[in-house]
C-alpha angles and dihedrals in degrees: 000000000000091000090054091048090052090049093053091047090052091050093050092045091049092051097049094036095069143033107269130207119237090255092052091049090051091051091048095050091046091051091045096053101037093104097238117128089349096168093056092047091048091051091050090052093048091048089054092045091053091058089069126070097228121142119217094241134163095277092053089047092053091050090049089056089052092050090047089055092051094052095044098252124173136191094054120151113195091185096057117101088233120035112246110241113199111196141331098312092055094050090048091051091051092054094037100056098069090045091051089052090051092047091053096235131116096186095138092051097051100036127056117224106252118255089233112101112241124204119197125201125185130185112217121231113288093010136098117219124204115207130189111204124212090258088058092251116142127227127186110198120204119223116296091008126124143186133203110209123201100216113227093010097077091228129133133187110207129202113184127353131333144156118227131202103184123202108234118249116170093196100047124042120214114234126206116189128191126175092275109019143044122208121201115205136181097176124331148116123247146144127234127194120184110149130178113265094025123112094209140065114211123202126180121187116211101177141352121019132296133196114212119193132185110237090211105044101020091229112149137196130188116223127211127207111292094023117137115199125198115193117195111217093199099051099025091230130126136205127202128198136166120253120218119241095266096048091047090053090052092062091068103030093097089069093058119108095228142000116260123176125190120185091337128157119240092248091052090052093049092048089049091049088050090055094041096054092049096166093064129065115230118196111198097160089118093051125103119199122241105242124226094006123114127187136204112201133160118201126202124255112268095018112165121234091245093054093042092055092043093053092045092050093049093048097045103029087203106111146019134217143198135192123230108180108296092345126088124202120205118191144153 
């Protein structure tokens, strides 16, 4: 629980520690008010509030009433010495107002919260989170990635990396938005990677068809199964190429419960392990494959990377490895 508390504190500190764009503020408020782990989020807000010397005076109280009106609050008594706060949203608003004033933004006062119900899902660091949406579509979120889902509208905003298996609906397309691209889906399976600090968005289509459109230029391309798209954020251009069967399988291997190899070369196994343990970086540039030798190995569920490499080394006797922080070097 302490790790989660620290994570929420980091999110709150990051938001109020820098100037945020309107889109970032929207994402933050949606995450804050989605109802998940509300006590931990409230505590993180209150901890941040307590770092400032701000009295809860009349002006703050009046602004709180205005915010309450914007978010549809009830059970508010303006005459009471202390404003009545009914529920999580009210407590958040009370802690949020002084922080909003400090941050120099009045987003909540000038913009009504949309009537559409938003659901927010976040994968903690070093964990994958599987989500079933109300339309029965499946999403696998990579660590530190998140989606905001407009319930009933079949629309998702993605930050980070995720794999989608979309339930087909001929009458209503499913939309996936990132900062740079919009994907239009009827029913298909694909992976999207658009991480902070990267200049590219990567999309791999496993099955079905997928339309990908630039939010800036409006240019669109339709992908076919096996297509791998690379969109350059700096130039606004994209390239598409076909993956072979093995590389296409690697895009989804991280969602498997366990590793299972049948008549696989050592290099294929190491590349698969690299894709499976996505939160670690494996450098095998100094590794040479063992020719004309295939292996069949079944690993246990929940096997760590360290144990997987140890078992593989002992069974093959063909390579060695060493760890250097979060990076792993494989050589022979």
